[in-house]
Structure formats: structure tokens, C-alpha cells
Phi, psi and omega in degrees: 000317173298328177286330171304305179304315174313301176304318179292328174285333178270356176297146182297128169291141188237134180289148176298167182297314186287315186298322184288330174260013181310323179298326177282325177299318175290325181294313177300323174301317186285326175291318184295314180300325177291324178291313181302303178306333184276321178271342176284324173067228179296332185293346174283347175284343173304310179297312177305330189271359184272090182227155173221121192043055181067009184250124174293125188290315181299322179282326177299316180295323182289323178292326181296324183293324184290320193275327185296317174295330178294315185299338181292339179270005180281119175243104186285349178290332186286340185299337178298339186282336192300334181305334181283315180222082187277345189294325182289329183286319173300324179290315178307309188294321189287322182287309176305323182243350179241351185235304192299311177304326180280326173293321173304315179301316186293300182303324173299308185300314192293321185271309179287325178270342181251300184290329188261016184305327181286340190238340187230126176290161183304310181306301185296332178292333179297318183276336169301312181305315186295321175296325172293328179291315170312311181300317192275342185275358174240105186291153181306140175242349202232288178298348172297340172289330177290314184292324180296324181289324177293336173258018184062033172291161179288110182295329177293308186297316173310312174299327167301308177300325179285318186296321175296315180297326183293322175300312182292329168303328185290335191240337183256343182299303183303305181296330176289313181297321178296314181293317186286324180292325176297324183293328185269003174070022176271130172287141186227117174283113177304318194290332183288320182291322175295315180303319178296320172301312177297312184296316192247010177231297186295309180298310174290337178292311170298321174297320182292312178298311167321298188301312178312311184291314182293322176294312186305317187296315191273332187236346181095160181292321181296316177288326176300310180288308188270347182248301189288309179302313179302325175303331180279339188300320175292333184295312180300317183291314177298323178294320179300313190287331168291320184293319173306315185299311186294314176312313189276346177290314176296321184266358189319301190292323177298318184292317174300327180280327189217069194289338190288347185288323168317302187293321175303316186289319184299326196289314180284337181286324179293317179302302184305322185295320181283328177293318181288326179294315184300313183301318176295314190297308189282334175288323173299312179297320179292330176283358182066030176294151175277160183303314185291349172259319192286320188291317176292331178294312178300321184283331176287330179285323180286330184265168185233155175273078183296330184297308183294312177307319180291318182302309187289312177309313182286325181291319192277316192248342183101159187297322182268014185283162173296316181302324175293315187301318189285325178291330182281326170295326171309319178299310187296318181274347191293303195291315173299323177294316182289329176292333172288328182280325169312309181290336177289308185299318179296313175298333180260011186305144183219000000 
């Protein structure tokens, strides 16, 4: 019996089918969107014109469907546990809010404004930088549970880290993005930015907490975790893929006219991801954090809350904007890059 449990515990953990091949689904969604946009022509503008307060209604519904299942996993009662082991949370907060947004702004400025001058004019560069800043200012809240699981991270501690970051997003995201976008000389309507956070964070967060309490009370915690939450995973992924199809349908002609922009946008995002991971990882080891705490801390810093970033970029700059395109490219590169970091974290396990 002991041998059986030992074998079960030492089995290699595997990522789910949809999550494992998310890069392929994203690539197919992008390809399908470009093809639709190319052949649909002006008729695709009918969908893009369905807006309320600069927010596209079909895309808003899809993004809400992405975020809501993630918010169901937030457990505010777990926050009281951080007093016993606060160093991992402190590291996460310092990296996510005092380092990451500013290094993202730097790398975006360096590449889009300086190194890419031959391909991107200054006005367009400003919007590309804005998209990268929006992407870098929101730490991951959902896929990090997958990365933590694959690196044998402490699930309870990961939940604490994510829960606290969700709370801080509510108060820090708007001023940090506003500050950094102001530095890049991009005009920012604060009312739209605040409205985006309310629509895509506060409302689904409240809805998620209420749903969680009602269902746990009526069906029990085990049913909620093992039956209800797994059923919602495909909903989130399908909503993401349909959103990408729409986004790239709107962007299709621009991409076909300049396919190089996808590669150009990916370079600073990939560099930023590895840079933040290494900073967090080695700082965690220096602070003598255990591997199950250090690993998810590094994963949270390296990855992004791309659902929120896409929503805010669309709200601020429009569906067909360079800013929105950068956030979507962030979705494309994140999964393969994060899987490489999972492998690295397991190789460096201590």
C-alpha cells in the first residue's frame, strides 16, 4: 500500500488537454480570424460597431465568460493564513507592483520606440507601448494555478498569492497604468479605464464569490471543486478562442499588410517574461523560500492577466488598435514560454 501511494505521488503531473494545446488553438483562432476578416471585408465592421461606452458588446460578453470562472476560485478566507509565512506574498507583491509594470514599460519603449523605428512610426509605437504596459500591469490570476500544479507548488499558498493580487488589482491597476501611459504621452480616459476594471474585475469577482457561497452551501465544497469548476474550464477556453477569432477578424487586413508586426510585438513580451521569472526565482531562493512557494511566486510574476489586459486595451483604444493587438500577441506567446519556465522550475527544484 505504501509503495502504491509512493508511485502515485511520484507520477509526472500532466496539464489538461485544452490547456496543453492552448497555443495550437490560439494559432488556429488567429488564422481563422485573419481569413474571416480578409473575406468578410467591410461586413465585419457591423460586429465591430456594436459598442456601448467604447466597449464592444460581443467581445465584452466573451471576456466576461473568460473571467467569471476564474473568479469562482478566489477564496478570501485564505488570506488570513499569510501571517504564518508572509515572505512569499511580500516577494510576489514587490515584483508584481513595484518592478514588473516598469520593466515592461522599459522593454516596450526600448523596442517599439527605439529599435523598431524602421518599421513603426512614433504614433503607432505609442499605442504598441500602451498595450504592453496594460498587459504588464495585471499579474496572472488563473493559469498560474496550472503552472503551480505542474511545478508541485503549494496550492493553498498559491491561492493566497492570487487572492491578494486580485484585491490589489482593484486599487493599483488604474493608477499604475495611468501613470505609465502618461509617461508615453498617450491620452488616457480615466473614466473608461475605471469602468473596464469595474466591468471585468469587480462585477465578475462579486458574482464569483456569491456563486461560490450559494453552490457550496447547497451542494457542498467537494461537489463545487470536483464537479462544477471542471465543467466551466471549456467555457473559458472557448470564449477566449472566439474572442481571438473576432479580434483577428477585425485586425485581419492590417496583419496581412504587415505580418512582421506579430514577431516584432512578441520579442519584448518574451524577454520581459523570462526577465521577471529570473528576478523572482533567485530573489525567492535568496529569501530561503521553499520551492513550493518560490515556484508559483515566480510564475505569477512572469505571466499576465491577459483577459483583463485585452478588455482594457479594447476599451481604451478600440478593437482594431495596435494596443489591442499587443495584448492578443501576449496570449499567443505566454503558453509556450510559461511551459518552458515550468520545465526550468522543475529542473532547478531544490
